[in-house]
A tleap script that builds the chain and sets N, CA, C and O, in Angstrom:
source leaprc.protein.ff14SB
mol = sequence {
  NMET TYR LEU ALA ARG PHE SER TYR ASP VAL
  LEU PRO ALA ASN ARG PRO SER ALA LEU ASP
  PHE VAL ARG ARG GLU VAL GLU ALA ALA ARG
  LYS ASP GLY LEU ASP ALA ARG LEU LEU ILE
  PRO LEU THR ARG ALA HIE GLY GLY ALA ALA
  LEU GLN PHE GLU VAL SER LEU ASN SER LEU
  ASP GLN LEU ASP GLN PHE ARG GLN ARG GLY
  ALA GLY SER ALA LYS GLU THR GLY ASP TRP
  MET ARG ALA PHE SER ASP ILE LEU LEU SER
  PRO PRO ALA VAL GLU ILE LEU ARG VAL ASP
  GLU CGLY
}
set mol.1.N position { -6.628 -7.607 20.860 }
set mol.1.CA position { -7.489 -7.377 19.720 }
set mol.1.C position { -7.226 -5.967 19.203 }
set mol.1.O position { -6.853 -5.067 19.955 }
set mol.2.N position { -7.431 -5.800 17.900 }
set mol.2.CA position { -7.205 -4.521 17.229 }
set mol.2.C position { -8.446 -4.128 16.434 }
set mol.2.O position { -9.237 -4.976 16.021 }
set mol.3.N position { -8.593 -2.843 16.236 }
set mol.3.CA position { -9.605 -2.316 15.325 }
set mol.3.C position { -8.889 -1.503 14.266 }
set mol.3.O position { -8.027 -0.681 14.579 }
set mol.4.N position { -9.239 -1.729 13.038 }
set mol.4.CA position { -8.744 -0.891 11.942 }
set mol.4.C position { -9.943 -0.109 11.441 }
set mol.4.O position { -10.981 -0.682 11.109 }
set mol.5.N position { -9.789 1.200 11.390 }
set mol.5.CA position { -10.886 2.069 10.969 }
set mol.5.C position { -10.428 2.908 9.784 }
set mol.5.O position { -9.399 3.581 9.838 }
set mol.6.N position { -11.206 2.853 8.722 }
set mol.6.CA position { -10.941 3.605 7.498 }
set mol.6.C position { -12.027 4.664 7.371 }
set mol.6.O position { -13.215 4.345 7.335 }
set mol.7.N position { -11.618 5.911 7.305 }
set mol.7.CA position { -12.561 7.030 7.216 }
set mol.7.C position { -12.525 7.609 5.808 }
set mol.7.O position { -11.460 7.906 5.268 }
set mol.8.N position { -13.699 7.762 5.232 }
set mol.8.CA position { -13.821 8.207 3.847 }
set mol.8.C position { -14.569 9.537 3.784 }
set mol.8.O position { -15.585 9.722 4.453 }
set mol.9.N position { -14.057 10.446 2.982 }
set mol.9.CA position { -14.692 11.747 2.792 }
set mol.9.C position { -15.178 11.836 1.350 }
set mol.9.O position { -14.397 11.730 0.404 }
set mol.10.N position { -16.488 12.034 1.206 }
set mol.10.CA position { -17.095 12.133 -0.127 }
set mol.10.C position { -18.096 13.284 -0.140 }
set mol.10.O position { -18.580 13.720 0.905 }
set mol.11.N position { -18.389 13.755 -1.316 }
set mol.11.CA position { -19.430 14.769 -1.469 }
set mol.11.C position { -20.797 14.148 -1.192 }
set mol.11.O position { -20.995 12.959 -1.439 }
set mol.12.N position { -21.740 14.939 -0.684 }
set mol.12.CA position { -23.082 14.397 -0.436 }
set mol.12.C position { -23.693 13.733 -1.673 }
set mol.12.O position { -24.394 12.730 -1.546 }
set mol.13.N position { -23.443 14.266 -2.841 }
set mol.13.CA position { -23.996 13.687 -4.072 }
set mol.13.C position { -23.428 12.300 -4.356 }
set mol.13.O position { -24.071 11.494 -5.029 }
set mol.14.N position { -22.227 12.013 -3.847 }
set mol.14.CA position { -21.585 10.710 -4.084 }
set mol.14.C position { -21.794 9.724 -2.936 }
set mol.14.O position { -21.300 8.597 -2.982 }
set mol.15.N position { -22.515 10.145 -1.923 }
set mol.15.CA position { -22.708 9.282 -0.752 }
set mol.15.C position { -23.373 7.940 -1.077 }
set mol.15.O position { -22.912 6.914 -0.576 }
set mol.16.N position { -24.441 7.900 -1.899 }
set mol.16.CA position { -25.037 6.592 -2.219 }
set mol.16.C position { -24.038 5.627 -2.865 }
set mol.16.O position { -24.012 4.443 -2.529 }
set mol.17.N position { -23.225 6.124 -3.781 }
set mol.17.CA position { -22.211 5.269 -4.408 }
set mol.17.C position { -21.175 4.834 -3.389 }
set mol.17.O position { -20.752 3.677 -3.384 }
set mol.18.N position { -20.761 5.755 -2.522 }
set mol.18.CA position { -19.771 5.427 -1.494 }
set mol.18.C position { -20.313 4.365 -0.546 }
set mol.18.O position { -19.578 3.468 -0.134 }
set mol.19.N position { -21.581 4.458 -0.201 }
set mol.19.CA position { -22.196 3.438 0.652 }
set mol.19.C position { -22.090 2.062 0.002 }
set mol.19.O position { -21.776 1.079 0.674 }
set mol.20.N position { -22.349 1.989 -1.294 }
set mol.20.CA position { -22.242 0.711 -2.007 }
set mol.20.C position { -20.818 0.179 -1.979 }
set mol.20.O position { -20.609 -1.016 -1.772 }
set mol.21.N position { -19.829 1.056 -2.186 }
set mol.21.CA position { -18.435 0.629 -2.166 }
set mol.21.C position { -18.037 0.096 -0.787 }
set mol.21.O position { -17.382 -0.941 -0.686 }
set mol.22.N position { -18.431 0.802 0.265 }
set mol.22.CA position { -18.047 0.376 1.616 }
set mol.22.C position { -18.802 -0.885 2.010 }
set mol.22.O position { -18.240 -1.754 2.677 }
set mol.23.N position { -20.049 -1.001 1.615 }
set mol.23.CA position { -20.801 -2.242 1.894 }
set mol.23.C position { -20.116 -3.443 1.255 }
set mol.23.O position { -20.089 -4.529 1.835 }
set mol.24.N position { -19.572 -3.255 0.083 }
set mol.24.CA position { -18.842 -4.341 -0.575 }
set mol.24.C position { -17.601 -4.717 0.236 }
set mol.24.O position { -17.261 -5.894 0.352 }
set mol.25.N position { -16.936 -3.719 0.790 }
set mol.25.CA position { -15.763 -3.963 1.624 }
set mol.25.C position { -16.156 -4.727 2.895 }
set mol.25.O position { -15.444 -5.639 3.317 }
set mol.26.N position { -17.278 -4.360 3.497 }
set mol.26.CA position { -17.781 -5.057 4.684 }
set mol.26.C position { -18.070 -6.517 4.341 }
set mol.26.O position { -17.679 -7.420 5.081 }
set mol.27.N position { -18.750 -6.745 3.227 }
set mol.27.CA position { -19.077 -8.115 2.811 }
set mol.27.C position { -17.818 -8.944 2.593 }
set mol.27.O position { -17.766 -10.106 2.998 }
set mol.28.N position { -16.811 -8.366 1.961 }
set mol.28.CA position { -15.563 -9.084 1.715 }
set mol.28.C position { -14.886 -9.460 3.032 }
set mol.28.O position { -14.378 -10.572 3.172 }
set mol.29.N position { -14.877 -8.547 3.987 }
set mol.29.CA position { -14.270 -8.842 5.289 }
set mol.29.C position { -15.037 -9.947 6.006 }
set mol.29.O position { -14.433 -10.841 6.600 }
set mol.30.N position { -16.339 -9.889 5.953 }
set mol.30.CA position { -17.155 -10.918 6.615 }
set mol.30.C position { -16.961 -12.284 5.962 }
set mol.30.O position { -16.957 -13.306 6.648 }
set mol.31.N position { -16.802 -12.304 4.646 }
set mol.31.CA position { -16.529 -13.578 3.960 }
set mol.31.C position { -15.203 -14.174 4.415 }
set mol.31.O position { -15.025 -15.392 4.399 }
set mol.32.N position { -14.268 -13.308 4.824 }
set mol.32.CA position { -12.979 -13.756 5.352 }
set mol.32.C position { -13.066 -14.110 6.831 }
set mol.32.O position { -12.051 -14.423 7.453 }
set mol.33.N position { -14.277 -14.064 7.402 }
set mol.33.CA position { -14.458 -14.424 8.804 }
set mol.33.C position { -14.149 -13.301 9.783 }
set mol.33.O position { -14.007 -13.546 10.981 }
set mol.34.N position { -14.044 -12.079 9.289 }
set mol.34.CA position { -13.746 -10.938 10.150 }
set mol.34.C position { -15.031 -10.223 10.557 }
set mol.34.O position { -16.017 -10.224 9.821 }
set mol.35.N position { -15.003 -9.628 11.716 }
set mol.35.CA position { -16.126 -8.816 12.191 }
set mol.35.C position { -15.929 -7.416 11.629 }
set mol.35.O position { -14.984 -6.719 11.998 }
set mol.36.N position { -16.816 -7.012 10.742 }
set mol.36.CA position { -16.670 -5.722 10.071 }
set mol.36.C position { -18.009 -5.000 10.056 }
set mol.36.O position { -19.074 -5.615 10.099 }
set mol.37.N position { -17.920 -3.684 9.995 }
set mol.37.CA position { -19.156 -2.895 9.942 }
set mol.37.C position { -18.914 -1.563 9.246 }
set mol.37.O position { -17.798 -1.047 9.191 }
set mol.38.N position { -20.002 -1.036 8.723 }
set mol.38.CA position { -20.045 0.288 8.111 }
set mol.38.C position { -20.598 1.238 9.161 }
set mol.38.O position { -21.659 0.990 9.735 }
set mol.39.N position { -19.882 2.319 9.409 }
set mol.39.CA position { -20.331 3.330 10.368 }
set mol.39.C position { -20.726 4.582 9.598 }
set mol.39.O position { -19.977 5.072 8.752 }
set mol.40.N position { -21.921 5.092 9.906 }
set mol.40.CA position { -22.422 6.296 9.259 }
set mol.40.C position { -22.587 7.362 10.336 }
set mol.40.O position { -23.522 7.297 11.133 }
set mol.41.N position { -21.690 8.337 10.365 }
set mol.41.CA position { -21.776 9.376 11.398 }
set mol.41.C position { -23.088 10.166 11.294 }
set mol.41.O position { -23.479 10.610 10.215 }
set mol.42.N position { -23.749 10.327 12.429 }
set mol.42.CA position { -24.955 11.156 12.475 }
set mol.42.C position { -24.584 12.615 12.706 }
set mol.42.O position { -25.281 13.525 12.256 }
set mol.43.N position { -23.490 12.822 13.407 }
set mol.43.CA position { -22.918 14.149 13.582 }
set mol.43.C position { -21.427 14.009 13.331 }
set mol.43.O position { -20.861 12.931 13.506 }
set mol.44.N position { -20.796 15.090 12.923 }
set mol.44.CA position { -19.355 15.039 12.714 }
set mol.44.C position { -18.756 16.431 12.805 }
set mol.44.O position { -19.392 17.437 12.491 }
set mol.45.N position { -17.522 16.446 13.240 }
set mol.45.CA position { -16.794 17.704 13.342 }
set mol.45.C position { -16.470 18.217 11.946 }
set mol.45.O position { -16.497 17.465 10.971 }
set mol.46.N position { -16.164 19.502 11.865 }
set mol.46.CA position { -15.748 20.076 10.588 }
set mol.46.C position { -14.574 19.262 10.028 }
set mol.46.O position { -13.575 19.048 10.714 }
set mol.47.N position { -14.705 18.823 8.806 }
set mol.47.CA position { -13.655 18.030 8.180 }
set mol.47.C position { -13.717 16.559 8.527 }
set mol.47.O position { -12.852 15.792 8.104 }
set mol.48.N position { -14.729 16.139 9.295 }
set mol.48.CA position { -14.855 14.736 9.682 }
set mol.48.C position { -15.299 13.867 8.517 }
set mol.48.O position { -15.836 14.359 7.524 }
set mol.49.N position { -15.068 12.577 8.655 }
set mol.49.CA position { -15.379 11.624 7.588 }
set mol.49.C position { -16.884 11.457 7.392 }
set mol.49.O position { -17.664 11.520 8.342 }
set mol.50.N position { -17.268 11.244 6.137 }
set mol.50.CA position { -18.664 11.012 5.807 }
set mol.50.C position { -19.069 9.575 6.120 }
set mol.50.O position { -20.207 9.322 6.513 }
set mol.51.N position { -18.146 8.637 5.946 }
set mol.51.CA position { -18.402 7.217 6.187 }
set mol.51.C position { -17.159 6.577 6.781 }
set mol.51.O position { -16.038 7.037 6.560 }
set mol.52.N position { -17.376 5.505 7.542 }
set mol.52.CA position { -16.251 4.769 8.094 }
set mol.52.C position { -16.481 3.275 7.936 }
set mol.52.O position { -17.610 2.790 8.008 }
set mol.53.N position { -15.400 2.569 7.724 }
set mol.53.CA position { -15.390 1.113 7.682 }
set mol.53.C position { -14.510 0.663 8.834 }
set mol.53.O position { -13.393 1.155 8.996 }
set mol.54.N position { -15.009 -0.269 9.634 }
set mol.54.CA position { -14.253 -0.733 10.792 }
set mol.54.C position { -14.211 -2.254 10.777 }
set mol.54.O position { -15.218 -2.913 10.516 }
set mol.55.N position { -13.039 -2.801 11.059 }
set mol.55.CA position { -12.882 -4.252 11.088 }
set mol.55.C position { -12.103 -4.635 12.340 }
set mol.55.O position { -11.105 -3.999 12.678 }
set mol.56.N position { -12.566 -5.680 13.028 }
set mol.56.CA position { -11.892 -6.200 14.218 }
set mol.56.C position { -10.897 -7.264 13.798 }
set mol.56.O position { -11.174 -8.089 12.928 }
set mol.57.N position { -9.730 -7.232 14.432 }
set mol.57.CA position { -8.646 -8.145 14.072 }
set mol.57.C position { -8.034 -8.755 15.322 }
set mol.57.O position { -7.917 -8.094 16.354 }
set mol.58.N position { -7.647 -10.017 15.223 }
set mol.58.CA position { -6.920 -10.650 16.320 }
set mol.58.C position { -5.432 -10.336 16.238 }
set mol.58.O position { -4.736 -10.307 17.254 }
set mol.59.N position { -4.954 -10.105 15.028 }
set mol.59.CA position { -3.548 -9.750 14.831 }
set mol.59.C position { -3.459 -8.747 13.678 }
set mol.59.O position { -4.345 -8.679 12.826 }
set mol.60.N position { -2.393 -7.986 13.669 }
set mol.60.CA position { -2.215 -7.007 12.587 }
set mol.60.C position { -1.953 -7.683 11.250 }
set mol.60.O position { -2.200 -7.094 10.198 }
set mol.61.N position { -1.453 -8.917 11.281 }
set mol.61.CA position { -1.251 -9.660 10.036 }
set mol.61.C position { -2.562 -9.858 9.290 }
set mol.61.O position { -2.579 -9.892 8.060 }
set mol.62.N position { -3.654 -9.987 10.024 }
set mol.62.CA position { -4.959 -10.164 9.372 }
set mol.62.C position { -5.310 -8.961 8.500 }
set mol.62.O position { -5.950 -9.115 7.460 }
set mol.63.N position { -4.901 -7.784 8.912 }
set mol.63.CA position { -5.184 -6.595 8.110 }
set mol.63.C position { -4.453 -6.665 6.781 }
set mol.63.O position { -5.045 -6.410 5.733 }
set mol.64.N position { -3.181 -7.006 6.814 }
set mol.64.CA position { -2.414 -7.146 5.572 }
set mol.64.C position { -3.024 -8.205 4.669 }
set mol.64.O position { -3.153 -8.002 3.462 }
set mol.65.N position { -3.399 -9.336 5.256 }
set mol.65.CA position { -3.995 -10.421 4.469 }
set mol.65.C position { -5.304 -9.973 3.829 }
set mol.65.O position { -5.553 -10.243 2.654 }
set mol.66.N position { -6.132 -9.292 4.602 }
set mol.66.CA position { -7.410 -8.824 4.074 }
set mol.66.C position { -7.207 -7.807 2.964 }
set mol.66.O position { -7.857 -7.890 1.922 }
set mol.67.N position { -6.314 -6.851 3.172 }
set mol.67.CA position { -6.083 -5.815 2.172 }
set mol.67.C position { -5.481 -6.394 0.898 }
set mol.67.O position { -5.739 -5.880 -0.190 }
set mol.68.N position { -4.680 -7.461 1.012 }
set mol.68.CA position { -4.088 -8.099 -0.169 }
set mol.68.C position { -5.148 -8.863 -0.966 }
set mol.68.O position { -5.143 -8.837 -2.197 }
set mol.69.N position { -6.061 -9.544 -0.256 }
set mol.69.CA position { -7.094 -10.332 -0.941 }
set mol.69.C position { -8.119 -9.441 -1.602 }
set mol.69.O position { -8.580 -9.727 -2.707 }
set mol.70.N position { -8.479 -8.354 -0.926 }
set mol.70.CA position { -9.428 -7.414 -1.513 }
set mol.70.C position { -10.833 -7.952 -1.611 }
set mol.70.O position { -11.247 -8.805 -0.827 }
set mol.71.N position { -11.556 -7.447 -2.577 }
set mol.71.CA position { -12.980 -7.754 -2.743 }
set mol.71.C position { -13.206 -8.501 -4.045 }
set mol.71.O position { -13.828 -7.970 -4.965 }
set mol.72.N position { -12.713 -9.712 -4.132 }
set mol.72.CA position { -12.877 -10.519 -5.335 }
set mol.72.C position { -11.546 -10.769 -6.006 }
set mol.72.O position { -10.505 -10.794 -5.349 }
set mol.73.N position { -11.579 -10.952 -7.303 }
set mol.73.CA position { -10.352 -11.201 -8.057 }
set mol.73.C position { -9.473 -9.950 -8.053 }
set mol.73.O position { -9.916 -8.871 -7.659 }
set mol.74.N position { -8.246 -10.103 -8.487 }
set mol.74.CA position { -7.334 -8.948 -8.540 }
set mol.74.C position { -7.907 -7.868 -9.459 }
set mol.74.O position { -7.822 -6.681 -9.145 }
set mol.75.N position { -8.484 -8.268 -10.581 }
set mol.75.CA position { -9.069 -7.295 -11.506 }
set mol.75.C position { -10.284 -6.611 -10.867 }
set mol.75.O position { -10.425 -5.391 -10.944 }
set mol.76.N position { -11.153 -7.400 -10.241 }
set mol.76.CA position { -12.332 -6.821 -9.589 }
set mol.76.C position { -11.927 -5.841 -8.489 }
set mol.76.O position { -12.507 -4.763 -8.357 }
set mol.77.N position { -10.924 -6.232 -7.704 }
set mol.77.CA position { -10.454 -5.365 -6.623 }
set mol.77.C position { -9.864 -4.080 -7.190 }
set mol.77.O position { -10.132 -2.995 -6.675 }
set mol.78.N position { -9.065 -4.193 -8.244 }
set mol.78.CA position { -8.477 -3.014 -8.877 }
set mol.78.C position { -9.536 -2.090 -9.431 }
set mol.78.O position { -9.455 -0.874 -9.262 }
set mol.79.N position { -10.538 -2.662 -10.097 }
set mol.79.CA position { -11.635 -1.857 -10.638 }
set mol.79.C position { -12.409 -1.160 -9.514 }
set mol.79.O position { -12.751 0.017 -9.623 }
set mol.80.N position { -12.680 -1.902 -8.436 }
set mol.80.CA position { -13.395 -1.358 -7.289 }
set mol.80.C position { -12.603 -0.197 -6.675 }
set mol.80.O position { -13.169 0.856 -6.382 }
set mol.81.N position { -11.301 -0.392 -6.482 }
set mol.81.CA position { -10.464 0.647 -5.869 }
set mol.81.C position { -10.394 1.899 -6.736 }
set mol.81.O position { -10.456 3.014 -6.218 }
set mol.82.N position { -10.268 1.727 -8.036 }
set mol.82.CA position { -10.211 2.888 -8.935 }
set mol.82.C position { -11.531 3.653 -8.935 }
set mol.82.O position { -11.544 4.882 -8.860 }
set mol.83.N position { -12.638 2.921 -9.019 }
set mol.83.CA position { -13.947 3.577 -9.045 }
set mol.83.C position { -14.229 4.300 -7.727 }
set mol.83.O position { -14.763 5.409 -7.723 }
set mol.84.N position { -13.870 3.666 -6.610 }
set mol.84.CA position { -14.085 4.288 -5.314 }
set mol.84.C position { -13.190 5.522 -5.168 }
set mol.84.O position { -13.647 6.559 -4.686 }
set mol.85.N position { -11.943 5.424 -5.571 }
set mol.85.CA position { -11.024 6.562 -5.423 }
set mol.85.C position { -11.466 7.756 -6.267 }
set mol.85.O position { -11.147 8.899 -5.942 }
set mol.86.N position { -12.198 7.494 -7.349 }
set mol.86.CA position { -12.691 8.593 -8.188 }
set mol.86.C position { -13.667 9.506 -7.452 }
set mol.86.O position { -13.785 10.682 -7.797 }
set mol.87.N position { -14.369 8.985 -6.442 }
set mol.87.CA position { -15.357 9.813 -5.738 }
set mol.87.C position { -14.851 10.291 -4.371 }
set mol.87.O position { -15.518 11.091 -3.715 }
set mol.88.N position { -13.688 9.813 -3.939 }
set mol.88.CA position { -13.147 10.266 -2.658 }
set mol.88.C position { -12.560 11.665 -2.798 }
set mol.88.O position { -11.920 11.977 -3.801 }
set mol.89.N position { -12.779 12.502 -1.796 }
set mol.89.CA position { -12.217 13.848 -1.809 }
set mol.89.C position { -10.753 13.847 -1.388 }
set mol.89.O position { -10.004 14.762 -1.730 }
set mol.90.N position { -10.348 12.824 -0.649 }
set mol.90.CA position { -8.963 12.679 -0.197 }
set mol.90.C position { -8.723 11.196 0.094 }
set mol.90.O position { -9.677 10.430 0.234 }
set mol.91.N position { -7.466 10.792 0.186 }
set mol.91.CA position { -7.208 9.392 0.538 }
set mol.91.C position { -7.853 9.067 1.893 }
set mol.91.O position { -7.980 9.945 2.748 }
set mol.92.N position { -8.254 7.817 2.084 }
set mol.92.CA position { -8.879 7.467 3.357 }
set mol.92.C position { -7.901 7.651 4.514 }
set mol.92.O position { -6.706 7.381 4.394 }
set mol.93.N position { -8.440 8.113 5.628 }
set mol.93.CA position { -7.649 8.169 6.862 }
set mol.93.C position { -7.750 6.787 7.495 }
set mol.93.O position { -8.838 6.221 7.597 }
set mol.94.N position { -6.618 6.251 7.917 }
set mol.94.CA position { -6.591 4.910 8.503 }
set mol.94.C position { -6.108 5.022 9.940 }
set mol.94.O position { -5.053 5.592 10.222 }
set mol.95.N position { -6.904 4.465 10.837 }
set mol.95.CA position { -6.522 4.394 12.248 }
set mol.95.C position { -6.452 2.928 12.631 }
set mol.95.O position { -7.341 2.149 12.286 }
set mol.96.N position { -5.416 2.552 13.332 }
set mol.96.CA position { -5.317 1.201 13.885 }
set mol.96.C position { -5.259 1.374 15.389 }
set mol.96.O position { -4.380 2.044 15.930 }
set mol.97.N position { -6.226 0.745 16.048 }
set mol.97.CA position { -6.360 0.901 17.489 }
set mol.97.C position { -6.206 -0.452 18.179 }
set mol.97.O position { -6.633 -1.480 17.652 }
set mol.98.N position { -5.605 -0.442 19.336 }
set mol.98.CA position { -5.521 -1.656 20.151 }
set mol.98.C position { -6.615 -1.560 21.196 }
set mol.98.O position { -6.769 -0.527 21.848 }
set mol.99.N position { -7.382 -2.640 21.359 }
set mol.99.CA position { -8.451 -2.685 22.332 }
set mol.99.C position { -7.854 -3.065 23.679 }
set mol.99.O position { -7.164 -4.078 23.796 }
set mol.100.N position { -8.118 -2.257 24.687 }
set mol.100.CA position { -7.640 -2.537 26.036 }
set mol.100.C position { -8.573 -3.556 26.669 }
set mol.100.O position { -9.742 -3.264 26.921 }
set mol.101.N position { -8.066 -4.727 26.922 }
set mol.101.CA position { -8.877 -5.778 27.492 }
set mol.101.C position { -8.483 -6.038 28.941 }
set mol.101.O position { -8.748 -7.108 29.489 }
set mol.102.N position { -7.843 -5.035 29.555 }
set mol.102.CA position { -7.257 -5.326 30.806 }
set mol.102.C position { -7.704 -4.805 32.060 }
set mol.102.O position { -7.126 -5.119 33.100 }
savepdb mol mol.pdb
quit
């Protein structure tokens, strides 16, 4: 099993909008049958992410499939990505982790 974690850095004033964007991403993943969640750090190191999106995957191919499908139609996904990127301070940091089940 794998975890893909996307970390987003936004200004405090943009946090409510960012929460809405990430919640939409969580909903889209869940509609695809994936286990996904929004993580809100209560504490964070200097330069740490304001919000995180995490999705569990059985294979890495699922990540590509999910990212290609996006959150609705191609136009809706494009609009969502552009609007979200407008409030991000930097591109999202992406971590892909393998879960040790052994």
